Each structure stands twice: as C-alpha cells, then as structure tokens.
C-alpha positions in Angstrom: 103.3 113.4 -39.7 100.2 111.4 -40.9 99.2 107.9 -39.1 96.9 105.3 -39.4 94.8 107.3 -37.0 94.9 110.4 -39.2 91.1 111.6 -39.9 89.6 108.8 -38.2 86.3 109.7 -36.2 86.5 107.9 -32.8 83.8 108.2 -30.4 85.1 107.2 -26.5 82.6 106.7 -23.7 83.6 107.4 -20.1 85.8 109.9 -21.5 86.1 112.6 -18.5 88.6 110.6 -16.5 90.8 107.4 -15.9 91.2 105.0 -19.1 88.5 106.8 -21.0 90.6 110.1 -20.8 94.1 108.9 -21.6 92.6 106.8 -24.8 90.7 109.8 -26.0 94.1 111.9 -25.7 96.2 109.4 -27.2 93.8 108.8 -30.0 93.7 112.6 -30.7 97.5 112.9 -30.3 97.6 110.2 -33.1 95.4 112.2 -35.5 92.1 111.1 -34.9 88.9 113.4 -34.3 87.7 112.3 -30.6 84.0 112.5 -29.9 84.1 112.5 -26.3 81.0 111.1 -24.1 80.8 111.6 -20.5 78.3 113.1 -17.7 80.8 115.6 -16.3 81.0 118.9 -18.2 84.0 119.6 -16.0 86.2 116.8 -17.2 85.3 117.0 -20.5 86.7 120.7 -20.6 89.9 119.1 -19.1 90.1 116.6 -21.7 89.4 119.2 -24.3 92.5 121.2 -22.9 94.7 118.3 -22.7 93.6 117.3 -26.5 94.5 120.5 -27.6 97.8 120.6 -25.7 98.5 117.3 -28.1 97.6 118.9 -31.1 94.3 117.1 -31.4 90.7 118.1 -31.8 87.5 117.0 -29.8 84.1 117.4 -29.6 82.5 117.3 -26.6 79.4 115.2 -25.8 77.9 115.6 -22.0 75.5 112.4 -21.6 74.7 110.1 -19.3 74.9 106.4 -20.8 71.6 105.9 -19.2 69.9 108.3 -21.6 69.1 105.9 -24.6 67.2 108.7 -26.4 70.5 110.4 -26.1 72.5 107.9 -27.6 70.1 107.6 -30.6 70.2 111.2 -31.3 74.2 111.1 -31.1 74.2 108.6 -33.7 72.0 110.7 -35.8 74.4 113.7 -35.7 77.7 111.5 -36.2 75.6 110.1 -39.3 74.8 113.6 -40.6 78.3 114.9 -39.9 80.5 112.2 -40.9 78.3 109.4 -42.1 80.9 106.8 -40.4 82.1 105.9 -37.3 85.7 104.7 -37.5 86.4 103.6 -33.7 84.2 103.0 -30.9 85.9 102.8 -27.4 83.3 101.6 -25.0 84.9 102.3 -21.7 82.1 104.0 -19.4 80.8 102.3 -16.6 80.0 102.1 -12.8 81.2 100.2 -9.7 77.6 100.2 -8.3 77.3 98.6 -4.7 80.1 96.6 -3.0 78.0 94.3 -1.0 76.9 90.8 -0.2 74.5 89.8 -3.1 71.6 89.2 -0.4 72.1 92.7 0.4 72.1 94.4 -2.9 68.4 95.8 -4.0 67.0 94.7 -7.7 66.7 98.5 -8.3 70.6 98.7 -7.8 71.3 96.1 -9.8 69.1 97.3 -12.6 70.5 100.8 -12.6 73.9 99.0 -12.9 73.3 96.8 -15.8 71.5 99.6 -17.2 74.7 101.6 -17.7 77.3 98.8 -18.0 75.6 96.3 -20.1 72.4 98.0 -21.9 73.8 101.2 -22.7 76.6 99.4 -24.2 73.8 97.6 -26.5 72.1 100.4 -27.4 75.5 101.6 -28.7 75.7 98.9 -31.0 72.1 99.1 -32.3 72.7 102.8 -32.9 76.4 103.0 -34.0 76.2 99.7 -36.0 75.5 101.2 -39.6 78.2 103.9 -39.1 80.6 101.3 -38.1 80.1 99.2 -41.3 80.1 102.2 -43.2 83.9 103.0 -42.2 86.6 101.3 -44.3 87.6 99.7 -41.1 85.4 99.7 -38.3 87.0 99.1 -34.6 85.1 98.4 -31.3 87.0 97.7 -28.0 84.8 97.0 -25.1 86.6 97.8 -21.9 86.2 94.7 -19.1 87.6 93.8 -15.8 89.3 90.8 -14.5 86.3 90.9 -12.3 84.2 89.0 -14.9 86.1 86.0 -14.4 87.1 86.0 -10.7 83.9 85.9 -8.8 85.5 87.7 -5.8 82.8 88.3 -2.5 80.9 91.5 -2.5 82.1 92.6 -6.0 79.2 90.3 -7.6 77.1 92.8 -9.4 79.8 94.7 -11.3 81.5 91.2 -12.0 77.9 90.0 -13.5 78.0 93.1 -15.9 81.6 92.9 -17.2 81.0 89.0 -17.7 77.5 89.9 -19.9 79.5 92.8 -21.7 82.2 90.4 -22.7 79.5 88.1 -24.1 77.9 91.1 -25.9 81.6 91.8 -27.4 81.8 87.9 -28.7 78.5 87.8 -30.4 78.8 91.5 -32.0 82.2 90.1 -33.6 80.4 86.9 -34.8 77.6 88.8 -36.2 80.0 91.2 -37.8 82.7 88.7 -39.1 82.2 88.6 -42.6 82.3 92.9 -42.5 85.1 95.0 -42.3 84.5 95.8 -38.4 86.4 94.1 -35.8 85.3 93.8 -32.3 87.2 92.7 -29.2 87.3 93.0 -25.7 90.0 94.5 -23.5 91.0 93.8 -19.6 93.4 96.4 -18.6 94.3 94.9 -15.4 95.2 96.9 -12.0 95.1 100.6 -13.3 95.3 103.9 -11.5 91.7 105.2 -11.8 89.1 106.8 -9.6 86.8 103.4 -9.6 89.9 101.4 -8.4 90.5 104.0 -5.8 87.0 103.7 -4.5 87.3 99.8 -4.3 90.6 99.7 -2.7 91.0 102.9 -0.5 94.3 101.5 1.0 96.2 100.5 -1.8 99.2 102.6 -3.0 98.1 104.4 -6.2 101.9 104.0 -7.3 101.7 100.5 -7.3 99.4 100.0 -10.5 99.7 101.1 -13.9 98.6 104.5 -14.6 95.7 104.8 -17.3 98.2 105.8 -19.9 99.5 102.8 -20.0 96.3 100.9 -20.8 95.4 103.8 -23.3 98.6 102.7 -25.2 97.8 99.0 -25.2 94.1 100.0 -26.4 95.5 101.7 -29.5 96.8 98.7 -31.2 93.3 97.3 -31.3 91.9 100.1 -33.4 94.3 100.1 -36.3 92.8 99.1 -39.5 95.7 96.6 -40.0 94.3 94.8 -36.9 92.4 91.7 -37.7 91.5 89.6 -34.8 88.2 89.7 -33.5 86.0 88.3 -31.0 89.2 88.0 -28.5 89.6 89.4 -25.0 92.8 90.9 -24.7 94.3 91.0 -21.2 97.2 93.0 -20.0 98.3 90.6 -17.8 98.3 87.7 -20.1 101.0 89.6 -22.4 98.9 89.5 -25.5 99.3 93.3 -26.4 101.2 95.7 -28.5 101.8 99.1 -27.6 101.3 102.0 -29.9 104.3 103.9 -31.0 102.9 107.1 -33.0 105.1 108.2 -36.0 108.2 110.7 -35.2 
C-alpha cells in the first residue's frame, strides 16, 4: 500500500549501524528509496540485506564523512539521477576523546569537528539545491543531550553537538520561506555501539533499541510535518511515532 514516503529519496549518513541503520530500514520499509552512506562496507551490505528483507530498496555509498570532495561528488550524482532530495537524516558522527579538556590534543578536536560539524555543513552546502527542489524537503540532524549537559570528560563530543544544533537552527531560519523543514533530534539513551563505548558497564537492555529512535524520527520527515528550527527530545515527550499503513 502507498504511504507518504513512497518514491521519496532519502539520504541517511552513518547508516551502517545503530540509529542510522534502523532509520534507513524504517524509511525503506515505508516506501522510500534509501541512499545509505557509511564508512563500513560490511555494515552497508548488512543494511542492504535488511532493506531487501523489508521489501525496500537502497543505494550503498561507502564514504567517509571527512571526505568533503566525496560529499560533493555524491550530490552531483544525486542531482543527475533524481534531480532532488526529499529527506536528509544527518546521523553520522564520532565519539572522539573521552578525556579532561586540558588533555585533548588540538588535532583530536579538529578531526572530531570535521566529522561531526563541518561534514554536516558540507552536506548542507552541497545538498541544499536538491532539498529545495523537492516538494517537501525534510532534514533531521541527530544530536545528543550531551550538547546541554556539560558533563566532565565528554566535552569534545558535547561541543560538536552544540555546534550541530546551532547549524540546524540557522539552516531552518534560512529556509523558512521554502518547502524545506529542518529540525534536530535527541534520541536519548539508545542501544548503540557508541553508547557501549561511553558506558561499558551499562546493561544495554536498560536503554531503548535503535528501532524506537527511528520510529520517532520518521514523523519529522513526513511532507505533512511543518515545524522547523526545533529540537525534538525523546525524553521531553514532544514526539510522534510513525505507524506504517496496513
């Protein structure tokens, strides 16, 4: 049965695992064609299997977000093939050093900002024309409560997410008179490899699976969703859950 996502073109970064993987599968299952970007070829192949099992389709893009020229080439390829981009899920990120700020080397911080912030700016630069050409372009930047918590030893990652939220709000303000809608999304504690790295003693069964985060992201991608420039936080309860048609 047709849904609001049928024939939509959706680019998901960090799609080889975690929230990106789950969101890519959910979008594909709902009818979108997913362009899945990640560094890990094996993870992308697993995603392709999951997408096909869900009855969907995907294009796999093995690409490091730090490869800005690669992002530009991807935008050109999307333009040539589709002429538009309906959905961007900017999910890919790295944890970076978990260390006191005085111990963080400048190069470590530069590398983290390149992936978590500057790559997302490059996505905006290169994909903005394609999003504006879509009837209802939707952008979701996946953030974190770390952006607001100011916890010890998590400063580098928190700094990047705070910058990402500012990028999201600014882009939303600059597209408010267009059909594009831009929002940030904080999934809350989620069962991902990154969280396992950060919280090695935590029982993963005590936090939500990535599929629940994906179910909360999809409503922000609907053509009917009109809010923009917001931060949607799972724990704040300002979320809908997408239920595919029967």
